[in-house]
N, C-alpha and C positions, 0 to 999 in steps of 0.2 A: 684299320680302325685305330683311332689314337685309344691309349689306354683310359682315359677319361670318359670318352664316349663309350667305349666298352664297358667300364664299369657302371654307368648309367643304364644301359641297356641291359645288363646283368642284374642290377639292382631291381629293374622292373619285374622281371620274372621272380625275383625273391620276395619282393613287395606285394605282390599279389596273394599272398599267403590268406589261409583259413576258409576253406570251402564250408559251405552249410551241411549240415547232417541232413539225411533223409531225401537228398537229390541226387540221382545218379550222374555225376559230371561227365562220363562217357557215353552215355545214353546219346543216341543219334537226335539231332536237333535239325528244325527248318532251316537256320542260318548257315548250318554245314554245307549248303548249296549253294553259297554265296561266297564270292573273293572279290576282293579290291582291285579293279584294274588300273595298275601303275604304269603311268607313261615312260618313255624312255629319258625324257627331259623335264624338270620342275625347277621353275624359277632360274631357268638358265644352266642348271646343274645336270650333269649326267648322272642317270639313275642306274644303280647295279644291284642286284641282289647279291647279299652277303651270306654265303652258303654257311661259312664257319661261324658268322655271329649268330645265325638263326639256329644252327645245330647247339650252339652253347647255351643259348638261352632256353632252348626247349628242353635240354638236358638238365639243366639246373632247375627248372621248373617241375620235371618229372620226378625228382628227388626229394621233392616237397609238395605238401598238400596245398595247391594254389588254386586261384581263379583261371589262371591262364590254362586254356587248352591247347591253343597253339599261336606259335608267334612266327612272324617273317620280318628279316631285317633288310634294310636297303641303303646302300652308302648313296650318298650325293656328293659328287666331287666337281671340281674344277680343274681341269688338268688332271695332274696326279694326285694333288691335293685333297685329302677329304674335308669337306666345307659343312656337311650335315649329315645325321643319320635320321631314318624314318622307319619305324617301327609300327607293324599293324599287328594286333594281339587280339584273337578271337578267345572271348571270354566263356567259361564253363557256365551252364544253362543256371546254377544256382548263384550265380554273380546279378544282383539286383540292380540292374544298370538304370532303371526307371526310377530307383530311390535316390533322392537328392545328397542324403547323407552318406550312403554307400559309396557314390561317387566322389564325395568330398574326402572320404577318407582313402580311397584308392589314390586320387591326385594326390593327397598330404604325403602318403607313403613313397611316392615318387619325386614330388618336388620338394618336400620338407616344408610346405607352407598350405594354408589353407585360405587364400584369396579367393575372392569371387572371382567367376568366371567373366572373360570379356566375351561382347555378342560381335562374332565377326561372320556378317553376311547370314544372321540369324543362326549360327551355330556357337554354343557356350563352348569358348576356348578357355582354358586354365593355362596360366603363363607364369614362369619363373626363371629367374637366373640363377644358375647353381654351377660351381665351379668352372666358371667362365665359359658356361654354355646358356644357350637360351632355349629354355624347355617349354614347349607347347603341348597339351593334352586336351583330347576331346574323345567324346563316345557315339558312336552309330550304331543303333541296332545292337548286337552283342559284342561289337568290335570297340576295343580300346586303340586310339591311334597318337603316336607319340613323334614330335617333330622336334629333334635336338640340333641346334645350330651352335658352332661355335663361335664365341663372340669376337674372335679376331677375323673369322671370316666375315662376319657383320660389318665389321668397322674398316675393313679392308687394309691399306697401308702394305706392310711386307707381304702380306698373304695374298696382295694381288687387289684387283678391283673389289670394292665392297660389293656384297651379296644383298640384294633387296628381299630383306626377310618377309616384310609383309606381302611382296609379291608371292615368294615361296610357299608361305602359309596358305594364301588365298587359293594358289594352283593345287596345293595339296588337300586342302578342304572340299576343293572341286572334284576329286577322285569318286569314281561310282563303284558302289557294291553291285556285281552282277551274277547272275547264277553261272556256276562251274560247268562247263561243257565237257 
């Protein structure tokens, strides 16, 4: 994982600070029985679980009082080149994901912007370009999902053929939450 993408993924853990008092973020929740079914390829890129990045993000979150309950980080590669990162974050029960202002505040902590979301197939997706990366953020149930694409991978050139970011986003949005077996 490139240092810039790793920094954004780590910033996600730290940016989700501020649990509300009175709600036990460790209490079992119905969504704990759900997981996102991630396919082996997305947008023509090979998907691989990044255990190191996942452990790092979860460790950083555990050191602070955050809304992040659990995170999983996936590397999306073309050959050996890291082109994108997909992060699935299970939020704590005190995260008010149905509250538009709460969502905007979380998104602003990640993207440093508070733009209105785009409608992508009926899903509100927040988009920003930060540090030569295209960042997409959206919510589903108690999950916050983040797709970070290297700008040079999207443009092609020396990196190789351009990645179709829209196709990648649509395929990622189509992933389903399923009961954990």
